[in-house]
N, C-alpha and C positions, 0 to 999 in steps of 0.2 A: 508437707509434714515429714516426708522422707528425710530431707536435709536437717530439719529440726531434731529428729530422732537421732540421726548420725552424730551431730555435734554434742548433743546432750550426753550420749553414751561415751563419747571420747572424753569429755570433761569429767565425767564420773570415774572413768578408768584412771585418768591422771590423778585425781584426788586419792583414789584407793592406792595407787602405786606410790604416791608421795607419802602417805601414811605408813605404808609398809617399810619404806626406806628409813623414815624417821624412827620407827620402832626399832629397826635393826641398829641404827646409830646409837640408841640408848644402851645397847648391849656390847658395844665395841668402841675402842678408841682409834679405829682405823682411819688414818688421816687421808688416805686416797679416796675412800668411800665418801668422806665428808667433803673433800675437794670437788668431787663431781656432783654431789648433791647441791653444793653451793653454786656450781656452774649452771645447773638447771634452774635453781631458785632465782638467780640473778639475771637470767637472760631477758632480753628486750623483745617481746613478741611483735610489737608494732614495727620496730626496725627490721626484724626478720621478715615479716609479711611484705613490707615495702620492697625489700631486696629480692624476695622470691618473685613477686609480681613483675618487677622491672626485668628480671632475668628471664622469666617465662615469656613476657611480651617480646623481648628482643629475639629469643630463640625461635618463636613462632615465625617472626618475620625473616630471620636469617637462615633458618633451616627448614621448618615445616612447609613454608610457602615458597621455597626455592627449589625449582625443578632440577637443580644439581643434586639435591639430596632426597627429593620427593619425586618419584618417577610417575606419579599419577595424582596430580593436584585435584582432579575432579572426582576422585574415588569417594563413594559414600560409605560412611561407617557410623556406628552408634556407641562406640566406647573408646576411651583412652586409658591405657594402663601406664601408671607412673611407677617405675621400679627403682629401688635404691640398693646399695651394696651391703647393707647391714652395719655391723660395728665398724667396718673399715670402708664405708662408703658415705659420702656426704652430698650426693647429687642424684636427681631423678633422670633416668633414661626413659624415653616415651615410646609407646607402641600403639598404633591404631589397630582396632579390633572390630571385626563383625561379630557381634554378640547375638546368638540365636536365642532370643528370649521374648516372650509375648505377654507374660503376666503383668498385671498392674501392681503386684506386690514388689517390694524391694528384693532384688536377687541376693541370694547367698551363694558365693562362688565356692567351687570345689577345687582341690588339688588335681592338676591335670584335667581341667574342666573341658570336656569335648564341645561345649557350646561356644568356646572362645576360638574364633578363627583369626589368627594373626595375619595382618595384611603387610604389604610391602611399601605402601606409600609413606607411612611414618613408622619407621622400624629402627628402634634404638637411637633415636634422635635426641639431642639434649632437651631436657625439660627445664630444670632450674637447679641451681645450688640450694641445698637445704642447710641454712646457717647453723641450726642447732646440732644437726648430725655431723656437719663439717667440723664444728668445734669439738665434738666428742671424738671424732676420728683422729683429729690432730693431737688432742691432749692425751688420748688413751695409749698411744704408742709406747710400748715398753713398761706400762704400768698394769697390765692385765693380771699379773701374778701378785700384785701388791694388795689385792682384796683378800678378805679372810677366806672366801670360797667363791666358787663359780656362780652360785645362786645370787650372791650379793652384786656381782658384776652384771648379771642378766637383769636384775631388778633395776639397776641404774640405766642399762641400755633400754629396757622397755619403757621406763619413765621418759627418757629423751625421745624415743621413737613416737610415743603417744603425743607428747607435746609438739613434736614436729608435724604430726598428722593434723593436729588442731590448727597449727599455722598454715598448713597446706590447704585445709578446708577454707580458711579465711581468704587465702590467696585465690582459690578457685571461685569463691563467692564474688570477690572483686572482679576477677576476670570475666565472669558471667555478666555482671552488671555493666561492665565497661565494654562488652561485646568484642573481646579480643579473640574469641573463637569463631567470630562471624564469617570469616573468609574460608573456613573449613566446610566441606560439604558433609555436615553431620545431620543425622536424623534424630528426632526426639521419640522417646526419652533418650537423652544422651548421658551415658554413665561415665563417671570419672572414678577410677579405682587406683589403689596404691598397694604396695607390698614390697617385701624384701626378696631379693633374688634367691631362688631355690629354697624358700622357707615357707612353703605351703600355699594356701589359696590367697588370691588378692582380697582386699577389703574395699567395699564400696565406700567412697568418701563424699561424693557429691552427685547430684542428679539435676540436669537441665530438662524441664518438662515442657 
């Protein structure tokens, strides 16, 4: 039920953000805003998820399970945090975390959460390219000031980020079903969280129970 609630909320948020942007577009002839709305509207989620899954699987084998980059392959942990760089970042860096949490309820993370103990076994290792945010990062360069105002730019960014998190959820779902985390010494419940660097608390995205 945790995962079902997570994906339903993400999809509802995407719908609301999409409506907000379309309402804004009715009040402006801003070509840049329309360009990025269409970039979001026309993206191919299935293609993006396939790309993210393959990239994640390769990076787990090449980095996470490689003692050249992971100095304690046997380290037990119960959380992975996938962090991206915001408007100018199109990839996840990954961190293993010992999350001090015992409730059966879904956790709500805090900014500077003292329950999160960052480990050194998987520390800022490549997770995967995020195609949707990568496209946004590439295309937004030099066009930031072409929006009518900062709020319009942030609405587009939030729409892209939410859609990217939906695709990330589907990527993690497939990764779970295909057991690509199985060689990691994780304990259940195993939490997968996402967030933007230096932009507040992580968001719970998927749970393996």
